[in-house]
N, CA, C and O atoms as a GROMACS GRO file, in nm:
protein
  592
    1UNK      N    1   4.580   5.810  10.034
    1UNK     CA    2   4.567   5.940   9.977
    1UNK      C    3   4.425   5.962   9.934
    1UNK      O    4   4.363   5.876   9.872
    2UNK      N    5   4.374   6.080   9.968
    2UNK     CA    6   4.234   6.105   9.925
    2UNK      C    7   4.231   6.142   9.782
    2UNK      O    8   4.329   6.185   9.721
    3UNK      N    9   4.107   6.120   9.729
    3UNK     CA   10   4.090   6.155   9.582
    3UNK      C   11   4.084   6.306   9.568
    3UNK      O   12   4.031   6.376   9.654
    4UNK      N   13   4.141   6.354   9.459
    4UNK     CA   14   4.132   6.498   9.425
    4UNK      C   15   3.991   6.531   9.395
    4UNK      O   16   3.918   6.454   9.334
    5UNK      N   17   3.953   6.649   9.440
    5UNK     CA   18   3.814   6.694   9.413
    5UNK      C   19   3.814   6.797   9.298
    5UNK      O   20   3.891   6.893   9.303
    6UNK      N   21   3.730   6.779   9.194
    6UNK     CA   22   3.715   6.866   9.085
    6UNK      C   23   3.574   6.912   9.078
    6UNK      O   24   3.481   6.831   9.086
    7UNK      N   25   3.556   7.040   9.062
    7UNK     CA   26   3.421   7.097   9.046
    7UNK      C   27   3.407   7.140   8.903
    7UNK      O   28   3.493   7.210   8.851
    8UNK      N   29   3.296   7.099   8.837
    8UNK     CA   30   3.261   7.144   8.705
    8UNK      C   31   3.147   7.241   8.715
    8UNK      O   32   3.040   7.210   8.767
    9UNK      N   33   3.175   7.363   8.662
    9UNK     CA   34   3.071   7.467   8.669
    9UNK      C   35   3.042   7.508   8.525
    9UNK      O   36   3.119   7.576   8.458
   10UNK      N   37   2.924   7.461   8.483
   10UNK     CA   38   2.874   7.488   8.344
   10UNK      C   39   2.727   7.478   8.342
   10UNK      O   40   2.672   7.392   8.411
   11UNK      N   41   2.660   7.561   8.265
   11UNK     CA   42   2.514   7.556   8.254
   11UNK      C   43   2.467   7.466   8.134
   11UNK      O   44   2.348   7.462   8.103
   12UNK      N   45   2.558   7.399   8.070
   12UNK     CA   46   2.528   7.315   7.960
   12UNK      C   47   2.533   7.168   8.009
   12UNK      O   48   2.642   7.115   8.028
   13UNK      N   49   2.418   7.103   8.029
   13UNK     CA   50   2.421   6.966   8.085
   13UNK      C   51   2.509   6.869   8.008
   13UNK      O   52   2.575   6.784   8.068
   14UNK      N   53   2.512   6.879   7.881
   14UNK     CA   54   2.589   6.776   7.803
   14UNK      C   55   2.739   6.796   7.832
   14UNK      O   56   2.812   6.696   7.833
   15UNK      N   57   2.786   6.913   7.854
   15UNK     CA   58   2.930   6.931   7.886
   15UNK      C   59   2.958   6.886   8.022
   15UNK      O   60   3.065   6.829   8.045
   16UNK      N   61   2.866   6.908   8.121
   16UNK     CA   62   2.887   6.857   8.255
   16UNK      C   63   2.889   6.708   8.259
   16UNK      O   64   2.967   6.646   8.331
   17UNK      N   65   2.798   6.648   8.176
   17UNK     CA   66   2.791   6.498   8.176
   17UNK      C   67   2.924   6.439   8.117
   17UNK      O   68   2.979   6.344   8.174
   18UNK      N   69   2.969   6.487   8.015
   18UNK     CA   70   3.091   6.441   7.951
   18UNK      C   71   3.215   6.457   8.043
   18UNK      O   72   3.296   6.366   8.058
   19UNK      N   73   3.226   6.574   8.103
   19UNK     CA   74   3.336   6.600   8.194
   19UNK      C   75   3.328   6.511   8.316
   19UNK      O   76   3.428   6.454   8.358
   20UNK      N   77   3.208   6.498   8.373
   20UNK     CA   78   3.192   6.408   8.490
   20UNK      C   79   3.231   6.269   8.454
   20UNK      O   80   3.303   6.205   8.530
   21UNK      N   81   3.189   6.221   8.345
   21UNK     CA   82   3.229   6.082   8.301
   21UNK      C   83   3.380   6.068   8.292
   21UNK      O   84   3.440   5.976   8.348
   22UNK      N   85   3.440   6.160   8.221
   22UNK     CA   86   3.590   6.150   8.202
   22UNK      C   87   3.664   6.168   8.339
   22UNK      O   88   3.762   6.098   8.365
   23UNK      N   89   3.622   6.256   8.417
   23UNK     CA   90   3.692   6.281   8.543
   23UNK      C   91   3.673   6.165   8.645
   23UNK      O   92   3.767   6.126   8.714
   24UNK      N   93   3.553   6.112   8.651
   24UNK     CA   94   3.524   6.000   8.738
   24UNK      C   95   3.608   5.876   8.692
   24UNK      O   96   3.662   5.802   8.773
   25UNK      N   97   3.616   5.861   8.563
   25UNK     CA   98   3.696   5.746   8.503
   25UNK      C   99   3.842   5.759   8.543
   25UNK      O  100   3.913   5.659   8.556
   26UNK      N  101   3.886   5.885   8.562
   26UNK     CA  102   4.025   5.908   8.604
   26UNK      C  103   4.048   5.901   8.750
   26UNK      O  104   4.161   5.912   8.798
   27UNK      N  105   3.937   5.882   8.824
   27UNK     CA  106   3.947   5.867   8.967
   27UNK      C  107   3.922   5.992   9.052
   27UNK      O  108   3.941   5.991   9.174
   28UNK      N  109   3.878   6.101   8.986
   28UNK     CA  110   3.853   6.223   9.060
   28UNK      C  111   3.716   6.220   9.122
   28UNK      O  112   3.625   6.156   9.069
   29UNK      N  113   3.701   6.286   9.233
   29UNK     CA  114   3.572   6.308   9.302
   29UNK      C  115   3.514   6.431   9.230
   29UNK      O  116   3.579   6.535   9.230
   30UNK      N  117   3.395   6.422   9.169
   30UNK     CA  118   3.341   6.527   9.091
   30UNK      C  119   3.218   6.592   9.154
   30UNK      O  120   3.125   6.524   9.197
   31UNK      N  121   3.221   6.722   9.158
   31UNK     CA  122   3.108   6.805   9.204
   31UNK      C  123   3.067   6.900   9.095
   31UNK      O  124   3.149   6.931   9.008
   32UNK      N  125   2.946   6.946   9.095
   32UNK     CA  126   2.904   7.034   8.986
   32UNK      C  127   2.810   7.137   9.035
   32UNK      O  128   2.745   7.125   9.138
   33UNK      N  129   2.805   7.245   8.952
   33UNK     CA  130   2.717   7.358   8.971
   33UNK      C  131   2.680   7.411   8.838
   33UNK      O  132   2.761   7.403   8.745
   34UNK      N  133   2.560   7.465   8.822
   34UNK     CA  134   2.509   7.507   8.691
   34UNK      C  135   2.495   7.659   8.673
   34UNK      O  136   2.450   7.707   8.569
   35UNK      N  137   2.532   7.728   8.772
   35UNK     CA  138   2.542   7.878   8.766
   35UNK      C  139   2.639   7.936   8.868
   35UNK      O  140   2.687   7.864   8.956
   36UNK      N  141   2.669   8.067   8.856
   36UNK     CA  142   2.769   8.124   8.944
   36UNK      C  143   2.739   8.119   9.088
   36UNK      O  144   2.829   8.095   9.168
   37UNK      N  145   2.613   8.142   9.125
   37UNK     CA  146   2.571   8.146   9.267
   37UNK      C  147   2.596   8.003   9.325
   37UNK      O  148   2.655   7.988   9.432
   38UNK      N  149   2.550   7.904   9.253
   38UNK     CA  150   2.573   7.767   9.300
   38UNK      C  151   2.713   7.729   9.304
   38UNK      O  152   2.755   7.649   9.388
   39UNK      N  153   2.793   7.787   9.210
   39UNK     CA  154   2.940   7.759   9.208
   39UNK      C  155   3.006   7.805   9.332
   39UNK      O  156   3.084   7.731   9.391
   40UNK      N  157   2.976   7.929   9.375
   40UNK     CA  158   3.033   7.987   9.499
   40UNK      C  159   2.998   7.904   9.619
   40UNK      O  160   3.083   7.870   9.702
   41UNK      N  161   2.867   7.873   9.626
   41UNK     CA  162   2.815   7.796   9.740
   41UNK      C  163   2.883   7.657   9.744
   41UNK      O  164   2.928   7.615   9.851
   42UNK      N  165   2.892   7.588   9.634
   42UNK     CA  166   2.946   7.459   9.630
   42UNK      C  167   3.095   7.457   9.657
   42UNK      O  168   3.147   7.369   9.727
   43UNK      N  169   3.164   7.555   9.599
   43UNK     CA  170   3.310   7.565   9.619
   43UNK      C  171   3.340   7.584   9.773
   43UNK      O  172   3.435   7.528   9.825
   44UNK      N  173   3.264   7.657   9.836
   44UNK     CA  174   3.290   7.686   9.981
   44UNK      C  175   3.256   7.565  10.068
   44UNK      O  176   3.318   7.543  10.172
   45UNK      N  177   3.156   7.485  10.022
   45UNK     CA  178   3.119   7.362  10.093
   45UNK      C  179   3.221   7.248  10.063
   45UNK      O  180   3.258   7.172  10.153
   46UNK      N  181   3.262   7.238   9.940
   46UNK     CA  182   3.342   7.120   9.899
   46UNK      C  183   3.495   7.139   9.905
   46UNK      O  184   3.570   7.044   9.926
   47UNK      N  185   3.537   7.265   9.885
   47UNK     CA  186   3.680   7.299   9.879
   47UNK      C  187   3.756   7.219   9.774
   47UNK      O  188   3.850   7.145   9.806
   48UNK      N  189   3.712   7.236   9.646
   48UNK     CA  190   3.773   7.152   9.544
   48UNK      C  191   3.923   7.183   9.520
   48UNK      O  192   3.966   7.294   9.550
   49UNK      N  193   4.000   7.090   9.468
   49UNK     CA  194   4.132   7.109   9.431
   49UNK      C  195   4.147   7.183   9.300
   49UNK      O  196   4.243   7.257   9.278
   50UNK      N  197   4.050   7.162   9.214
   50UNK     CA  198   4.045   7.227   9.083
   50UNK      C  199   3.906   7.258   9.041
   50UNK      O  200   3.814   7.179   9.065
   51UNK      N  201   3.888   7.373   8.976
   51UNK     CA  202   3.755   7.413   8.926
   51UNK      C  203   3.763   7.436   8.776
   51UNK      O  204   3.846   7.512   8.727
   52UNK      N  205   3.672   7.366   8.703
   52UNK     CA  206   3.652   7.392   8.562
   52UNK      C  207   3.535   7.488   8.552
   52UNK      O  208   3.422   7.451   8.583
   53UNK      N  209   3.562   7.614   8.506
   53UNK     CA  210   3.464   7.722   8.525
   53UNK      C  211   3.426   7.790   8.393
   53UNK      O  212   3.507   7.857   8.330
   54UNK      N  213   3.300   7.772   8.353
   54UNK     CA  214   3.248   7.831   8.233
   54UNK      C  215   3.237   7.980   8.253
   54UNK      O  216   3.213   8.024   8.365
   55UNK      N  217   3.255   8.058   8.147
   55UNK     CA  218   3.243   8.202   8.152
   55UNK      C  219   3.096   8.248   8.152
   55UNK      O  220   3.051   8.320   8.241
   56UNK      N  221   3.027   8.207   8.052
   56UNK     CA  222   2.888   8.253   8.027
   56UNK      C  223   2.789   8.160   8.099
   56UNK      O  224   2.761   8.048   8.056
   57UNK      N  225   2.736   8.213   8.212
   57UNK     CA  226   2.634   8.141   8.296
   57UNK      C  227   2.534   8.234   8.344
   57UNK      O  228   2.556   8.356   8.350
   58UNK      N  229   2.419   8.178   8.381
   58UNK     CA  230   2.316   8.268   8.438
   58UNK      C  231   2.351   8.316   8.580
   58UNK      O  232   2.436   8.256   8.647
   59UNK      N  233   2.287   8.422   8.624
   59UNK     CA  234   2.298   8.480   8.762
   59UNK      C  235   2.433   8.546   8.779
   59UNK      O  236   2.436   8.668   8.788
   60UNK      N  237   2.538   8.480   8.785
   60UNK     CA  238   2.671   8.535   8.806
   60UNK      C  239   2.765   8.467   8.708
   60UNK      O  240   2.772   8.344   8.704
   61UNK      N  241   2.836   8.542   8.631
   61UNK     CA  242   2.925   8.486   8.526
   61UNK      C  243   3.054   8.430   8.585
   61UNK      O  244   3.086   8.457   8.700
   62UNK      N  245   3.128   8.350   8.506
   62UNK     CA  246   3.246   8.288   8.551
   62UNK      C  247   3.355   8.387   8.596
   62UNK      O  248   3.434   8.354   8.684
   63UNK      N  249   3.362   8.510   8.534
   63UNK     CA  250   3.465   8.601   8.574
   63UNK      C  251   3.436   8.651   8.714
   63UNK      O  252   3.530   8.668   8.793
   64UNK      N  253   3.310   8.676   8.748
   64UNK     CA  254   3.273   8.722   8.876
   64UNK      C  255   3.300   8.608   8.988
   64UNK      O  256   3.345   8.635   9.099
   65UNK      N  257   3.270   8.486   8.946
   65UNK     CA  258   3.298   8.377   9.035
   65UNK      C  259   3.450   8.374   9.060
   65UNK      O  260   3.493   8.366   9.175
   66UNK      N  261   3.530   8.379   8.956
   66UNK     CA  262   3.673   8.371   8.973
   66UNK      C  263   3.728   8.495   9.060
   66UNK      O  264   3.812   8.476   9.148
   67UNK      N  265   3.679   8.612   9.032
   67UNK     CA  266   3.719   8.730   9.117
   67UNK      C  267   3.686   8.701   9.261
   67UNK      O  268   3.770   8.722   9.348
   68UNK      N  269   3.568   8.655   9.289
   68UNK     CA  270   3.522   8.631   9.423
   68UNK      C  271   3.615   8.522   9.491
   68UNK      O  272   3.662   8.540   9.604
   69UNK      N  273   3.639   8.413   9.420
   69UNK     CA  274   3.723   8.311   9.477
   69UNK      C  275   3.868   8.358   9.499
   69UNK      O  276   3.926   8.324   9.602
   70UNK      N  277   3.926   8.429   9.412
   70UNK     CA  278   4.061   8.472   9.422
   70UNK      C  279   4.074   8.583   9.532
   70UNK      O  280   4.184   8.608   9.579
   71UNK      N  281   3.965   8.646   9.571
   71UNK     CA  282   3.971   8.737   9.680
   71UNK      C  283   3.961   8.674   9.819
   71UNK      O  284   3.979   8.741   9.920
   72UNK      N  285   3.932   8.544   9.820
   72UNK     CA  286   3.917   8.467   9.942
   72UNK      C  287   4.049   8.388   9.971
   72UNK      O  288   4.091   8.307   9.889
   73UNK      N  289   4.113   8.412  10.085
   73UNK     CA  290   4.235   8.345  10.115
   73UNK      C  291   4.226   8.193  10.106
   73UNK      O  292   4.326   8.128  10.074
   74UNK      N  293   4.111   8.135  10.134
   74UNK     CA  294   4.091   7.988  10.120
   74UNK      C  295   4.101   7.937   9.981
   74UNK      O  296   4.112   7.816   9.962
   75UNK      N  297   4.098   8.019   9.883
   75UNK     CA  298   4.101   7.972   9.743
   75UNK      C  299   4.219   8.023   9.666
   75UNK      O  300   4.216   8.020   9.543
   76UNK      N  301   4.320   8.067   9.731
   76UNK     CA  302   4.440   8.115   9.656
   76UNK      C  303   4.518   7.994   9.594
   76UNK      O  304   4.589   8.010   9.495
   77UNK      N  305   4.503   7.881   9.652
   77UNK     CA  306   4.574   7.759   9.607
   77UNK      C  307   4.497   7.674   9.507
   77UNK      O  308   4.554   7.587   9.442
   78UNK      N  309   4.366   7.701   9.496
   78UNK     CA  310   4.281   7.623   9.411
   78UNK      C  311   4.310   7.649   9.266
   78UNK      O  312   4.313   7.764   9.224
   79UNK      N  313   4.331   7.546   9.190
   79UNK     CA  314   4.356   7.556   9.045
   79UNK      C  315   4.222   7.584   8.980
   79UNK      O  316   4.120   7.522   9.012
   80UNK      N  317   4.226   7.682   8.885
   80UNK     CA  318   4.098   7.720   8.809
   80UNK      C  319   4.132   7.722   8.663
   80UNK      O  320   4.225   7.789   8.620
   81UNK      N  321   4.053   7.647   8.586
   81UNK     CA  322   4.059   7.650   8.442
   81UNK      C  323   3.926   7.717   8.393
   81UNK      O  324   3.816   7.669   8.421
   82UNK      N  325   3.942   7.827   8.320
   82UNK     CA  326   3.823   7.897   8.270
   82UNK      C  327   3.795   7.835   8.129
   82UNK      O  328   3.886   7.812   8.049
   83UNK      N  329   3.667   7.810   8.107
   83UNK     CA  330   3.614   7.751   7.983
   83UNK      C  331   3.531   7.853   7.906
   83UNK      O  332   3.446   7.918   7.967
   84UNK      N  333   3.549   7.870   7.783
   84UNK     CA  334   3.472   7.967   7.707
   84UNK      C  335   3.447   7.920   7.563
   84UNK      O  336   3.534   7.861   7.498
   85UNK      N  337   3.329   7.946   7.517
   85UNK     CA  338   3.293   7.924   7.373
   85UNK      C  339   3.335   8.036   7.287
   85UNK      O  340   3.346   8.022   7.165
   86UNK      N  341   3.360   8.153   7.353
   86UNK     CA  342   3.399   8.274   7.282
   86UNK      C  343   3.555   8.276   7.271
   86UNK      O  344   3.625   8.274   7.372
   87UNK      N  345   3.605   8.280   7.150
   87UNK     CA  346   3.751   8.275   7.131
   87UNK      C  347   3.815   8.414   7.135
   87UNK      O  348   3.920   8.434   7.074
   88UNK      N  349   3.758   8.506   7.201
   88UNK     CA  350   3.809   8.643   7.199
   88UNK      C  351   3.928   8.660   7.293
   88UNK      O  352   3.923   8.617   7.408
   89UNK      N  353   4.036   8.724   7.243
   89UNK     CA  354   4.154   8.744   7.320
   89UNK      C  355   4.128   8.817   7.450
   89UNK      O  356   4.191   8.786   7.551
   90UNK      N  357   4.040   8.909   7.450
   90UNK     CA  358   4.013   8.986   7.570
   90UNK      C  359   3.957   8.896   7.681
   90UNK      O  360   3.982   8.923   7.798
   91UNK      N  361   3.881   8.790   7.647
   91UNK     CA  362   3.833   8.702   7.752
   91UNK      C  363   3.942   8.620   7.811
   91UNK      O  364   3.942   8.595   7.932
   92UNK      N  365   4.038   8.578   7.728
   92UNK     CA  366   4.156   8.499   7.776
   92UNK      C  367   4.236   8.592   7.864
   92UNK      O  368   4.273   8.552   7.975
   93UNK      N  369   4.264   8.712   7.822
   93UNK     CA  370   4.341   8.802   7.902
   93UNK      C  371   4.273   8.840   8.037
   93UNK      O  372   4.339   8.856   8.139
   94UNK      N  373   4.144   8.853   8.033
   94UNK     CA  374   4.073   8.882   8.158
   94UNK      C  375   4.076   8.767   8.251
   94UNK      O  376   4.090   8.787   8.371
   95UNK      N  377   4.063   8.644   8.202
   95UNK     CA  378   4.069   8.527   8.286
   95UNK      C  379   4.207   8.517   8.348
   95UNK      O  380   4.217   8.494   8.468
   96UNK      N  381   4.313   8.533   8.272
   96UNK     CA  382   4.448   8.524   8.330
   96UNK      C  383   4.479   8.635   8.426
   96UNK      O  384   4.547   8.612   8.526
   97UNK      N  385   4.428   8.759   8.398
   97UNK     CA  386   4.441   8.869   8.490
   97UNK      C  387   4.380   8.843   8.621
   97UNK      O  388   4.429   8.888   8.725
   98UNK      N  389   4.269   8.768   8.617
   98UNK     CA  390   4.202   8.728   8.747
   98UNK      C  391   4.269   8.601   8.811
   98UNK      O  392   4.221   8.543   8.908
   99UNK      N  393   4.376   8.567   8.751
   99UNK     CA  394   4.458   8.453   8.802
   99UNK      C  395   4.402   8.313   8.779
   99UNK      O  396   4.417   8.223   8.862
  100UNK      N  397   4.336   8.297   8.664
  100UNK     CA  398   4.301   8.158   8.619
  100UNK      C  399   4.432   8.094   8.582
  100UNK      O  400   4.524   8.160   8.534
  101UNK      N  401   4.441   7.967   8.605
  101UNK     CA  402   4.559   7.890   8.571
  101UNK      C  403   4.568   7.857   8.418
  101UNK      O  404   4.675   7.853   8.359
  102UNK      N  405   4.450   7.836   8.362
  102UNK     CA  406   4.448   7.816   8.211
  102UNK      C  407   4.315   7.865   8.164
  102UNK      O  408   4.220   7.884   8.241
  103UNK      N  409   4.312   7.883   8.032
  103UNK     CA  410   4.194   7.922   7.959
  103UNK      C  411   4.176   7.825   7.844
  103UNK      O  412   4.263   7.813   7.758
  104UNK      N  413   4.063   7.755   7.843
  104UNK     CA  414   4.033   7.659   7.737
  104UNK      C  415   3.913   7.703   7.656
  104UNK      O  416   3.811   7.744   7.712
  105UNK      N  417   3.925   7.694   7.521
  105UNK     CA  418   3.822   7.719   7.426
  105UNK      C  419   3.735   7.596   7.409
  105UNK      O  420   3.785   7.485   7.389
  106UNK      N  421   3.603   7.618   7.416
  106UNK     CA  422   3.519   7.506   7.374
  106UNK      C  423   3.491   7.508   7.225
  106UNK      O  424   3.485   7.617   7.169
  107UNK      N  425   3.473   7.399   7.159
  107UNK     CA  426   3.483   7.266   7.215
  107UNK      C  427   3.631   7.226   7.235
  107UNK      O  428   3.715   7.271   7.157
  108UNK      N  429   3.663   7.148   7.331
  108UNK     CA  430   3.797   7.102   7.355
  108UNK      C  431   3.801   6.952   7.356
  108UNK      O  432   3.700   6.886   7.381
  109UNK      N  433   3.917   6.897   7.330
  109UNK     CA  434   3.934   6.749   7.322
  109UNK      C  435   3.926   6.689   7.460
  109UNK      O  436   4.003   6.727   7.548
  110UNK      N  437   3.833   6.595   7.483
  110UNK     CA  438   3.816   6.535   7.613
  110UNK      C  439   3.958   6.470   7.659
  110UNK      O  440   4.002   6.485   7.773
  111UNK      N  441   4.019   6.402   7.566
  111UNK     CA  442   4.144   6.327   7.609
  111UNK      C  443   4.249   6.426   7.641
  111UNK      O  444   4.321   6.406   7.739
  112UNK      N  445   4.264   6.539   7.563
  112UNK     CA  446   4.366   6.637   7.588
  112UNK      C  447   4.334   6.714   7.715
  112UNK      O  448   4.424   6.756   7.788
  113UNK      N  449   4.204   6.731   7.742
  113UNK     CA  450   4.171   6.799   7.870
  113UNK      C  451   4.208   6.722   7.995
  113UNK      O  452   4.252   6.781   8.094
  114UNK      N  453   4.191   6.594   7.992
  114UNK     CA  454   4.232   6.515   8.105
  114UNK      C  455   4.385   6.512   8.121
  114UNK      O  456   4.435   6.520   8.233
  115UNK      N  457   4.457   6.501   8.012
  115UNK     CA  458   4.606   6.518   8.020
  115UNK      C  459   4.648   6.650   8.075
  115UNK      O  460   4.742   6.655   8.155
  116UNK      N  461   4.580   6.761   8.035
  116UNK     CA  462   4.618   6.896   8.083
  116UNK      C  463   4.593   6.902   8.235
  116UNK      O  464   4.674   6.961   8.306
  117UNK      N  465   4.485   6.844   8.286
  117UNK     CA  466   4.455   6.842   8.425
  117UNK      C  467   4.566   6.767   8.501
  117UNK      O  468   4.606   6.810   8.610
  118UNK      N  469   4.613   6.663   8.449
  118UNK     CA  470   4.724   6.586   8.512
  118UNK      C  471   4.848   6.678   8.521
  118UNK      O  472   4.917   6.683   8.623
  119UNK      N  473   4.873   6.750   8.410
  119UNK     CA  474   4.989   6.839   8.401
  119UNK      C  475   4.974   6.954   8.506
  119UNK      O  476   5.071   6.988   8.573
  120UNK      N  477   4.859   7.009   8.517
  120UNK     CA  478   4.834   7.119   8.614
  120UNK      C  479   4.861   7.066   8.759
  120UNK      O  480   4.929   7.132   8.838
  121UNK      N  481   4.809   6.949   8.791
  121UNK     CA  482   4.831   6.894   8.926
  121UNK      C  483   4.980   6.864   8.945
  121UNK      O  484   5.034   6.889   9.053
  122UNK      N  485   5.049   6.813   8.842
  122UNK     CA  486   5.192   6.785   8.854
  122UNK      C  487   5.273   6.910   8.874
  122UNK      O  488   5.366   6.910   8.955
  123UNK      N  489   5.242   7.020   8.802
  123UNK     CA  490   5.311   7.147   8.821
  123UNK      C  491   5.295   7.193   8.966
  123UNK      O  492   5.391   7.231   9.031
  124UNK      N  493   5.175   7.188   9.012
  124UNK     CA  494   5.146   7.236   9.148
  124UNK      C  495   5.226   7.151   9.250
  124UNK      O  496   5.287   7.207   9.342
  125UNK      N  497   5.228   7.021   9.235
  125UNK     CA  498   5.303   6.929   9.324
  125UNK      C  499   5.451   6.957   9.320
  125UNK      O  500   5.520   6.952   9.422
  126UNK      N  501   5.499   6.987   9.201
  126UNK     CA  502   5.649   7.026   9.187
  126UNK      C  503   5.677   7.151   9.259
  126UNK      O  504   5.781   7.160   9.325
  127UNK      N  505   5.590   7.251   9.251
  127UNK     CA  506   5.616   7.379   9.328
  127UNK      C  507   5.615   7.354   9.476
  127UNK      O  508   5.695   7.409   9.550
  128UNK      N  509   5.520   7.267   9.521
  128UNK     CA  510   5.513   7.236   9.660
  128UNK      C  511   5.639   7.169   9.706
  128UNK      O  512   5.694   7.203   9.810
  129UNK      N  513   5.685   7.073   9.626
  129UNK     CA  514   5.804   6.994   9.662
  129UNK      C  515   5.927   7.090   9.662
  129UNK      O  516   6.012   7.078   9.750
  130UNK      N  517   5.938   7.181   9.570
  130UNK     CA  518   6.050   7.277   9.570
  130UNK      C  519   6.051   7.373   9.687
  130UNK      O  520   6.155   7.399   9.747
  131UNK      N  521   5.937   7.424   9.719
  131UNK     CA  522   5.936   7.524   9.825
  131UNK      C  523   5.907   7.470   9.964
  131UNK      O  524   5.927   7.539  10.065
  132UNK      N  525   5.859   7.347   9.970
  132UNK     CA  526   5.824   7.286  10.097
  132UNK      C  527   5.693   7.336  10.156
  132UNK      O  528   5.657   7.302  10.268
  133UNK      N  529   5.623   7.417  10.078
  133UNK     CA  530   5.499   7.470  10.127
  133UNK      C  531   5.406   7.482  10.007
  133UNK      O  532   5.451   7.470   9.893
  134UNK      N  533   5.281   7.504  10.030
  134UNK     CA  534   5.181   7.517   9.924
  134UNK      C  535   5.209   7.646   9.843
  134UNK      O  536   5.207   7.756   9.898
  135UNK      N  537   5.234   7.629   9.716
  135UNK     CA  538   5.266   7.744   9.633
  135UNK      C  539   5.134   7.798   9.578
  135UNK      O  540   5.037   7.723   9.567
  136UNK      N  541   5.129   7.931   9.541
  136UNK     CA  542   5.006   7.984   9.481
  136UNK      C  543   4.975   7.908   9.351
  136UNK      O  544   5.064   7.870   9.276
  137UNK      N  545   4.844   7.889   9.329
  137UNK     CA  546   4.802   7.815   9.205
  137UNK      C  547   4.848   7.878   9.084
  137UNK      O  548   4.886   7.809   8.990
  138UNK      N  549   4.848   8.009   9.078
  138UNK     CA  550   4.890   8.086   8.960
  138UNK      C  551   5.019   8.164   8.985
  138UNK      O  552   5.022   8.260   9.062
  139UNK      N  553   5.130   8.120   8.914
  139UNK     CA  554   5.257   8.178   8.946
  139UNK      C  555   5.277   8.315   8.886
  139UNK      O  556   5.364   8.390   8.930
  140UNK      N  557   5.200   8.345   8.789
  140UNK     CA  558   5.217   8.478   8.717
  140UNK      C  559   5.339   8.474   8.625
  140UNK      O  560   5.381   8.578   8.575
  141UNK      N  561   5.398   8.356   8.603
  141UNK     CA  562   5.516   8.345   8.520
  141UNK      C  563   5.488   8.330   8.373
  141UNK      O  564   5.517   8.227   8.312
  142UNK      N  565   5.430   8.436   8.316
  142UNK     CA  566   5.406   8.428   8.172
  142UNK      C  567   5.269   8.375   8.138
  142UNK      O  568   5.200   8.320   8.224
  143UNK      N  569   5.231   8.392   8.016
  143UNK     CA  570   5.095   8.346   7.974
  143UNK      C  571   5.079   8.200   7.969
  143UNK      O  572   5.169   8.126   7.930
  144UNK      N  573   4.962   8.159   8.008
  144UNK     CA  574   4.935   8.015   8.006
  144UNK      C  575   4.871   7.982   7.870
  144UNK      O  576   4.813   8.067   7.802
  145UNK      N  577   4.886   7.852   7.834
  145UNK     CA  578   4.833   7.809   7.707
  145UNK      C  579   4.686   7.809   7.698
  145UNK      O  580   4.618   7.797   7.800
  146UNK      N  581   4.632   7.821   7.580
  146UNK     CA  582   4.485   7.803   7.557
  146UNK      C  583   4.468   7.672   7.490
  146UNK      O  584   4.525   7.644   7.385
  147UNK      N  585   4.385   7.590   7.556
  147UNK     CA  586   4.357   7.450   7.506
  147UNK      C  587   4.242   7.459   7.412
  147UNK      O  588   4.140   7.520   7.444
  148UNK      N  589   4.256   7.400   7.297
  148UNK     CA  590   4.146   7.385   7.201
  148UNK      C  591   4.134   7.241   7.156
  148UNK      O  592   4.047   7.209   7.075
   0.00000   0.00000   0.00000
């Protein structure tokens, strides 16, 4: 089985460094981008299984990246977790309306975040097993939790 690919998109080097360390320790193949333009380019080149996507970034923000990805048929199945330092409900609502799988507030617990990623992958695998085909990453079945 190939390693799952996770892309970390954040313009804060310390966050990228911590997430890379934790994800690699868990056996994920980690790719990174530090702005929205690089995120779109890297996503198309790498085809990650999951994207951790910061909202506030230079050039193109995370919402625009998410909108662009979700409009592309190749990224309908990709899990996306939106990260934000702003705890505003409208940001959470916007992320979920754009079909993010989850919305996490920064700072978040590293150990909890790794567990949540395992749960996201397990949910997706369960949907695939039930339907016999790849299910959409975002089921639209009610609000997703906010991790803090």
